[in-house]
C-alpha positions, 0 to 999 in steps of 0.5 A: 603796135609799139606799145604791144611791143613794150608789153611784150617785152616788159613782160618777158623782162619781169617773167624773167625776174620773177624766175630768178626770184622764184630759184632764190626762194627756192634755194631758200626754202631748201637751206630752212629745211635743212637747217629745220631738221638741224635746230628743231630735230638734232639740236633741239634738246642743247639750246645752251650751246651758242652754235645751236642758238646761231643756227635758230637764229639763222633759221629765223632769217632764212624763213623770213626771206623765203617770205619774203621772195615769195610775196615779192614773186606774187607780186610780179606775176600780178604785174605780168598780168597787167602788162598782158591787160595793157590796151593796144589803142589810145593817146600817147599820153595814155600810153606814156603814164601806164609806162612810167607807172610800170617803170616804176613798179618795176624799179620799186621791185629791183630795189626792193630784191636788191634790197633782201640779197643785200640783208641775206648776204649781210646774214650770210656774212656775219653767220661765216664766223664766231670769231668776237673780234671778226664779226665787230669789224664785219658789223661795221664794214657792212653797214658803211658799205651798205648805207654808203657812210663816211665811218661807223661806230659800235659800243657794247654795254658792258655786263658788269658796270652797265654802261656803254663802251667802244668795241669798234669803228672804221672807217669807209676805205675798211680801216679800223679807227686805233682804240686810243682815238675812242675818246678822242672822236668827234662823235656825237656820245649824248645820241648813241647814249639816248638810243640805247636807254629808249631803245629807240632809233634815230636819223637825221638827213641835215643835223645843221638844220634839225631843229630836234639836234640843237642841245647836241653840241657835238653835232654843230661843233664836229660838223656833223652833216648826217648820222643814224643810230639803231639800237642792238637788240637780241632776247629784249635786251639791249646790247649796244648800238651801231652809230654811222654819220658823214661830215661832208654830205647832207641828205644821205640817209632816208627813213628807209635807210633806218628800216634797213638799219634797225634790220641790219643791227637785228641781224648783228645783235644775234651773231654779236651776241652769239659771237660774245657768248662762243668767246666767254665759251672759248674762255672758259673752255681755256680756263679749264684747260689752264686749270687741268695743266695747272692740276697736271703740273701739280700732280707731275711735281709733287713726289707722292704717287697719285693716281685716281679712277673712275666709277667703273675702275679705269686708271684716269690719273696717273703722275711720275711720281707713282711712276718713278715709285711702282716702276710702271710708265703711263702707257701701260697702266693709262685707260686700265682696270686698276686689276688688269694694270697691277697684276704687273706688280709683286703680289706683297705690294697687294695694290689691288686687293687694296682698292678693291676693299677700298671700293666696297667701303665708298659708300661711307667715304671711308679713307683707308689706310695701309702700310707696307714694306714690300720689293719692286722690280727696277728699284735698287737690288735687295732694298726693302720699299717702304709704302703708305697708301691713302685710298679715298672716294670721289664724288661729284656735287650730288654725293654720287660716286664717281671713282677713287684716289689713292695715295703713295708715300714712298718712306724708303729714302726716309726709313734709310736716312733714319737709319743712316741718322740712327747708325751715327749717332751710335758711332759718334754721338759718345765722341764728339759734339753734338753739334758735330752728330748733327751736323753728320745727319744733315749731311751723311755724304760728308761722312765716309765710314769706309775708310779714306786717307787724309791729313789729319791732326792728333792728339795724345794724352796720357796721364802720369804716375798712374801706378803711383796712384794705383798703389796707394789708393782704391781702384774706385777711387782711382777710376773715379778721380781719372774719370773726373781728369778724363772729363775735364779733357773731353770737353776741352776736345768738344769745344774745339769739335774734334772727335774722341777716338779711344780711350786706351787704358790711361790714355786718351786720343782724339782727330781733328778734320774728320769726320767733317772737313777742318780746314784750321784742323791744326790750330784746333788741335793746339787749342784743345791741348792748351785747354786740356792743360789748364783745365787739369792744372785747375783742378790740381789747384784745388786738389790735395798734393797726393792726389794730383794726376798730372799729363802728357801731351802730344800733337802731331800733323800728318796722313792717316787713315780715318774710317770704321775699325771693328767686326762688321755689325758687331763692335766698331769704332771710328777711329785713325791709323797710321804713321802721324798717329803714332806719331802723336802717341811718341811725343806724349811718351816723351813729355813731361807733367803738363806739358805739350809737345808739337811736332815741326808738320803742327808748328808749320800750321800754328806759328801765327798763334803760338808761343813756343820754346826752342825746336829741339830735335827728338828720337822716337821709336820706329824713326830713323831720323831725329824730329823736329820738336817745341814745347807750347808755352802759349796760345793766342 
């Protein structure tokens, strides 16, 4: 009766185990069907996506586990039937033998069930993430825990070089071995390389006594006792190897462990390959995002307006330059058809007609350009906007039309600058040195044509003996002679970058410190006056005495108002007015032939650079007090 009770208990236990296995098999079967629908139905056409390939591999693992569990359950049912037919009578020895065989069978079934459950859990864990680093860590932790190894190393083959490279190392405490320690890690690299090349696993449960490993000196030198290494194979390609060892125990690994490691590596290889593909995909996406951001930054930073549309005319790109030029914010145009977006602009801009015509010509890839002058609400009042439009078709790599690109070049500032430069040249090119004109064009803000009061140094020069010449010479000869003298004097002024502001009959007026700032304007004015005297005397030395012309020159420094004087858009002249100008004129009226008088205000600035006569008082018209003046003898 004892054997009958035992047989009943065994049968009950086996039935419970069989039911459990059937439940697991049922769940796996249901999961397989769901995966099958997902992979072979909805996503069947997208085999390039690594996530779809991951689903395919998971389906394969699920189907295999379902099959194995079915087989195991069937064997359990057979064992239950055997237990029901165990004879209730017989010797104790026979019963003990039957019980031992049954116990062994149960133990084997439990072990197989545990192994299948472990492989299933490993597959589930490995497939739970696509993060490359996380997958590598999971692989090593799972294999070390699964095989009770001391440590494990994972090596991957580099695609570019074909050489193996360590990518992850962990110990049995789930600690990562630092990358810096890979080169000094005391492991057998030759075993790993042989496994990768041969694609065959290797196992030794007592490395020190294994004759096949005596050629690997590192095994002996490092005291490695047990070693197991298996390749990572996926789609017929070896992508690396998993290496585990122990320096503490022998007989740690058995052939069954190697079979389990191979099964594990098959799953790990798929997970690693999928994670690597997914990582490459993410990097490619990141590069695309960076490139897009880079292009967006370029579009956003350029001054020209850039607008693109798709094949249906919907606006896909609209940069800050376009918004600034057209005064249409991006949120009012992005994603809209260009007809709807640009109807907000005045009709004289003509953007809609331009794009319609360009779209009709897209088959020829024509670049349509147009220049217009228009007005745009939001721009400066009464300002004429000058725009250049360039429109071209966009095509993909197969030459198919995919939209249009419009570039808007705002020429308004350039036209305004050109007009300002033309005006500056018109006003100044006859009166100042060309280098001064160029400086004014480069920096128009330095010029205030509307008038400003500032300190100036003024030079006045007047011809002596003009009446005598007019009586003794024909008018044409008198004019030619005076012009020759004035040319010498103008050149002296230009050399010091002064501004000729007036020719008043036989008199000449020049100012310094306008239109450009000149900190040494007083010295420039005095040097110009001295150069004028030297030039006149040199010319006189070469001419007959009867046609000599002399000048009287006065120099004064003081406040004056300088700017454009004259009728608007008719006759204007850049000149200076004020007491400082009047005093300079009075000085030249009171000076003898070819002499130069300096007022005290000018001498104050140049006293260290000139040689002058003694100061004396000079009464001049419209001045209640006499001026203190000096004759200029030389300039250092």
